C-alpha positions in Angstrom: 177.7 179.3 144.0 179.3 176.7 141.8 177.4 173.9 140.4 179.1 171.5 142.5 178.2 173.4 145.6 174.6 173.5 144.2 174.6 169.7 144.1 175.8 169.2 147.6 173.4 171.9 149.0 170.6 170.2 147.1 171.4 166.8 148.6 171.7 168.2 152.2 168.3 170.0 152.0 166.5 167.1 150.4 167.8 164.6 153.1 166.8 167.0 155.8 163.4 168.1 154.5 160.2 167.1 155.8 158.2 169.8 153.9 154.6 169.1 153.1 154.1 168.5 149.3 151.4 170.3 147.6 151.0 170.9 143.7 148.6 173.6 144.0 150.7 176.5 145.5 151.1 179.8 144.0 154.8 179.0 143.0 153.6 176.7 140.4 150.1 177.7 139.4 149.9 180.4 136.9 151.3 181.5 133.6 152.1 179.4 130.3 155.0 177.0 130.6 158.0 178.1 128.2 161.3 176.4 127.3 164.3 178.2 128.2 167.5 176.4 127.0 167.1 172.9 127.9 164.6 173.5 130.8 161.1 174.4 131.1 160.3 177.8 132.7 157.3 179.0 134.3 157.0 182.6 135.6 160.8 183.1 134.8 161.9 180.1 137.0 162.7 176.5 136.3 159.7 174.0 136.1 159.6 170.3 136.5 156.9 167.9 135.5 156.4 165.0 138.1 153.1 163.8 136.8 150.9 161.1 135.4 149.0 159.8 132.4 145.1 159.6 132.7 143.8 159.0 129.3 140.4 158.5 130.7 139.6 161.9 132.0 137.3 163.3 129.2 135.6 159.8 129.0 134.7 159.6 132.7 133.9 163.2 133.0 131.4 163.1 130.3 129.2 161.6 132.8 128.3 164.2 135.4 127.6 161.5 137.9 131.1 160.4 137.5 132.7 163.7 137.9 133.5 163.3 141.5 136.1 160.7 140.6 137.9 163.4 138.5 138.0 165.8 141.4 139.1 163.2 143.8 142.0 161.9 141.3 143.4 165.6 141.0 143.0 166.2 144.7 145.1 163.2 145.4 147.7 164.0 142.7 148.0 167.6 144.1 148.5 166.3 147.7 151.4 164.1 146.2 153.0 166.9 144.6 152.1 166.0 141.0 152.1 168.9 138.6 151.1 167.6 135.0 148.6 165.2 133.6 148.7 163.9 130.0 145.2 162.9 128.5 143.5 162.4 125.3 141.6 165.2 123.3 140.3 162.5 120.9 137.8 159.7 120.6 136.9 159.4 116.8 134.0 157.3 115.9 132.7 154.3 117.6 131.3 154.2 121.2 130.9 157.5 123.0 133.1 159.6 120.5 134.1 163.0 120.9 134.1 163.2 117.0 131.1 161.5 115.5 132.5 161.9 112.1 134.8 164.7 110.5 134.0 168.0 112.1 130.9 166.7 113.9 131.3 166.8 117.7 129.7 165.3 120.7 129.1 168.2 123.1 128.6 165.8 126.0 132.3 164.7 125.5 133.5 168.0 125.0 132.1 169.1 128.2 133.8 166.3 129.9 137.1 167.5 128.7 136.2 171.1 129.8 135.5 169.7 133.2 138.7 167.8 133.4 140.6 170.8 132.4 138.7 173.0 135.0 139.5 170.6 137.9 143.2 170.3 136.8 143.3 174.2 137.0 141.6 174.2 140.4 144.3 172.0 141.7 147.3 173.6 140.2 147.8 170.9 137.7 148.9 171.4 134.1 147.7 169.5 131.3 149.0 167.9 128.1 146.5 167.3 125.4 147.0 164.7 122.7 145.1 165.1 119.4 144.9 161.7 117.9 146.0 158.0 118.4 148.2 155.9 116.5 146.4 152.8 117.5 142.6 151.6 116.9 141.5 152.3 120.6 139.4 155.5 120.4 139.5 155.7 116.7 143.1 156.2 115.8 144.6 156.5 112.3 142.3 153.9 111.1 139.1 155.8 111.8 140.5 158.9 109.8 141.5 156.6 106.9 138.1 154.9 107.0 136.3 158.2 106.9 138.4 159.3 103.9 137.8 155.8 102.1 133.9 156.2 102.7 134.4 159.6 100.8 136.0 157.8 97.8 139.6 158.4 98.5 142.2 155.8 97.2 143.4 154.8 100.7 143.9 151.3 102.0 146.7 151.4 104.8 146.5 153.1 108.1 149.8 154.7 107.2 147.8 156.8 104.5 146.9 158.8 107.6 150.3 160.5 107.2 150.0 161.3 103.4 146.4 161.5 102.1 145.4 165.1 101.6 141.8 164.6 102.7 142.9 162.7 105.8 145.5 165.5 106.8 142.6 168.1 106.3 140.4 166.0 108.7 143.2 166.0 111.2 144.0 169.7 110.9 140.4 170.5 111.3 140.2 168.5 114.6 143.2 170.4 115.8 141.5 173.7 115.0 138.4 172.5 116.8 140.2 171.6 120.1 142.3 174.9 120.0 139.2 177.0 119.5 137.1 175.1 122.0 135.3 177.6 124.6 135.6 175.9 128.0 132.0 175.8 129.4 133.4 175.9 132.9 136.4 178.3 133.0 135.0 180.5 130.3 138.4 180.4 128.5 139.3 179.2 125.0 141.7 176.4 125.1 144.1 178.3 123.0 144.2 180.7 125.6 144.4 178.6 128.8 147.6 178.4 130.6 146.4 175.2 132.4 147.3 173.5 129.2 151.0 173.1 129.3 151.3 171.5 125.8 149.8 170.0 122.7 150.8 166.5 121.5 150.4 165.7 117.7 149.8 162.1 118.3 150.0 159.3 120.8 152.9 157.3 119.9 153.0 157.9 116.1 154.4 155.1 113.9 154.7 154.6 110.2 156.1 151.0 109.7 155.5 151.1 105.9 158.3 153.6 105.7 161.2 152.6 107.7 163.3 155.5 106.2 161.4 158.0 108.5 160.8 160.4 105.8 157.1 160.0 105.9 156.7 160.7 109.5 159.4 163.6 109.2 157.3 165.3 106.6 154.0 164.9 108.6 155.5 166.3 111.8 156.9 169.1 110.0 153.6 170.1 108.3 151.3 169.6 111.4 153.7 171.3 113.9 153.6 174.3 111.5 149.8 174.1 111.4 149.4 174.0 115.2 151.9 176.9 115.6 150.0 179.0 113.0 147.0 178.8 115.3 148.7 179.0 118.7 152.0 180.2 119.6 151.0 180.4 123.4 151.5 176.7 124.1 154.3 174.2 123.7 154.1 171.5 121.4 155.7 167.9 121.3 155.1 165.0 118.8 154.2 162.2 121.1 157.2 160.1 120.3 158.3 156.9 122.0 162.1 157.7 121.2 162.8 155.0 118.6 166.2 156.0 116.9 166.3 156.2 112.9 168.5 156.8 110.0 169.9 160.1 111.3 171.8 158.2 114.2 172.6 154.7 112.9 174.8 154.1 115.8 172.0 154.5 118.4 169.5 152.2 116.4 171.1 149.3 118.3 169.3 150.6 121.5 165.8 150.2 119.8 163.6 147.2 120.6 162.9 145.1 117.8 160.5 146.3 115.1 160.0 148.8 112.4 158.7 152.0 113.7 159.2 154.7 110.8 160.2 157.3 113.4 163.6 159.0 114.1 164.1 160.4 117.6 166.8 162.9 116.5 165.6 164.1 113.2 161.9 164.4 114.3 162.8 166.4 117.4 165.2 168.5 115.5 162.0 170.3 113.8 162.1 173.8 114.9 158.3 173.9 115.9 158.7 170.9 118.2 159.4 172.5 121.6 160.5 169.7 123.7 161.3 165.8 123.5 159.6 162.8 124.8 160.5 159.2 125.3 158.3 156.2 126.5 159.8 153.1 128.1 158.1 149.6 128.6 160.9 147.0 128.7 158.2 144.6 130.1 156.3 144.8 127.0 159.1 145.3 124.4 161.1 142.5 125.8 158.3 140.2 127.4 160.4 137.0 127.6 163.4 138.7 128.9 164.6 138.5 132.3 164.1 141.1 134.9 167.8 142.0 134.9 167.8 142.5 131.0 164.7 144.7 131.0 166.4 146.9 133.8 169.7 146.9 131.8 167.7 148.2 128.7 165.8 150.8 130.8 169.1 152.3 132.3 170.7 152.5 128.7 167.4 153.9 127.1 166.8 156.7 129.7 170.5 157.7 129.7 170.8 157.8 126.1 167.8 160.0 125.5 168.6 162.4 128.3 172.1 162.9 126.9 170.8 163.4 123.2 168.3 165.8 124.4 171.0 167.7 126.4 173.9 167.6 123.9 172.3 167.0 120.4 168.8 168.4 120.4 169.3 171.0 123.1 165.8 170.7 124.2 164.0 169.7 127.4 162.9 166.0 127.6 160.2 164.4 129.4 159.9 160.7 130.1 156.1 160.9 129.2 155.2 157.2 129.9 156.8 154.5 131.9 155.4 151.9 134.3 155.6 148.4 135.3 152.6 145.9 134.8 151.4 144.1 137.8 149.8 141.4 135.3 153.4 140.1 134.3 154.3 136.7 135.6 156.6 137.0 138.7 155.7 140.6 139.4 156.4 142.0 142.8 155.9 145.5 144.1 159.8 145.8 144.6 160.2 145.5 140.8 157.8 148.4 140.1 159.5 150.5 142.8 163.0 149.7 141.1 161.6 151.0 137.6 160.3 154.1 139.3 163.4 154.8 141.2 165.5 154.2 138.1 163.6 156.7 135.9 163.2 159.2 138.7 166.7 159.0 139.7 168.1 159.8 136.1 165.6 162.7 135.9 166.9 164.1 139.4 170.4 163.7 138.5 170.0 165.7 135.3 167.7 168.3 136.9 169.8 169.2 140.0 172.7 170.1 137.5 170.3 172.3 135.4 170.3 169.5 132.7 167.6 168.7 129.9 165.6 166.0 131.9 162.5 167.9 133.0 160.2 165.3 134.4 158.4 162.1 134.2 154.8 160.9 133.7 154.0 157.4 134.9 151.3 155.2 133.3 148.8 155.4 134.8 146.9 157.2 137.4 143.6 155.7 138.5 140.8 156.6 141.2 138.8 154.3 143.6 136.2 152.5 141.8 137.9 152.5 138.4 138.8 148.7 138.2 137.5 148.8 134.6 140.5 150.9 133.4 143.1 148.7 135.2 145.5 147.4 132.7 148.1 146.3 135.1 149.9 149.7 135.2 147.3 151.6 137.2 148.2 153.4 140.4 145.6 154.6 143.0 147.4 157.2 145.1 145.0 156.9 148.2 145.7 153.2 148.5 149.2 153.7 150.2 152.0 151.6 148.7 155.6 151.8 148.5 155.4 153.0 144.8 153.2 155.9 145.9 156.0 156.7 148.4 158.5 156.8 145.5 156.2 159.2 143.7 155.9 161.6 146.6 159.5 161.6 147.4 160.3 162.6 143.6 157.8 165.4 144.0 159.5 166.7 147.0 162.9 166.5 145.3 161.9 168.4 142.2 160.0 170.9 144.1 163.0 171.6 146.3 165.4 171.9 143.3 162.9 174.5 141.7 162.9 176.6 145.0 166.6 176.6 145.2 167.1 177.7 141.6 164.5 180.5 142.1 166.4 181.5 145.2 169.6 181.7 143.2 168.0 183.5 140.5 166.5 186.1 142.9 169.9 186.6 144.4 171.5 187.1 141.1 168.7 189.7 140.1 169.2 191.5 143.2 173.0 191.7 142.8 172.6 193.1 139.1 170.1 195.6 140.4 172.6 196.9 142.9 175.5 196.7 140.3 177.4 193.8 142.2 178.7 190.6 141.5 180.5 189.1 138.4 178.9 187.8 135.3 176.9 184.6 136.0 177.4 181.2 134.4 174.4 180.0 132.7 173.1 176.3 132.8 170.3 175.0 130.9 169.3 178.5 130.0 168.8 179.6 133.8 171.4 181.5 135.8 173.7 179.9 138.0 175.6 182.6 140.0 179.5 182.2 140.2 
């Protein structure tokens, strides 16, 4: 089948399909997610991540009385075909910490994370775990630097997080503690659990004190190697928002205003980084701009990153955060639907051709009775809305793409086993028969 025929076939099947969406079927449940060319692969077949952010999973699940909220959230997510959840494996110092101080852990919080992973596993949803925060919330870089300062280190800036040897040791030890955690519910070490799709070095790392990007580049290189020395089962990503740097000066004009100290191309070329991420918040980055300008930016931003992942980095890309705040002046549900349809549409157009766009994670999923976590971006799947319908439709589309690719791969395997057929053309690392 020619790629053009595949696209026509997909379009017809999707338009005619009224298949029930479910994230927890046997087709998507087991095994470690890998990369193969510019695609994710699970059990030998292409894998797509239509998912969500839920940073609060560990925090809420640390209270056994609140755990039904976790179960209900995963149940709804699975019912709507969502396959990946991204959440925090950090809470450093302060109120209800995971890590009281370097190397000293709160068992109650760790058990909350254990429970969240167990529930994800039960509902056939993969997890991305982030090791640290760029921001002050839940500790972040600042808490690590403060810990080092209290031990006499000559640190003063949050950006010393990336260079001070003691701070880096604290961070490496936290990585080791998470990877070696024995889940009290599943009885599986995190490092051995295929429920975990990937590790993330940091939520949105930035180093504005070094706009050259060299500091972040060295840090990602060192920390990615550290993670891989401990665990080669899981994928690894850096947590980047996608800001361009000195390695691609022609693309820096796409960035929102500001100094970030990251470099989308150089940072993601690091061999131990398995896949690429981008975040997009035009309503935050261009708060005073018109709706039309924000959407123009979103289109260019997502297009550029998918193209660079495909042609320059040759790695899968996930739009790991996107959304539309209900708290912005003039907000309408149609505006949010347009943002979701734009991001989802670009992912789908790439995915159906075997391209690098491997999924999107909206910010953020909430459950009923979680108003205190509502930041304007929260979506409650059980409260039917046009956006929930858009989310479910994307799940159906990506599931059908995966099934069609799987059928084509199986036909090709059958032909090869019988000694039939011409050599196949490869697309994105997976086989597209001629």
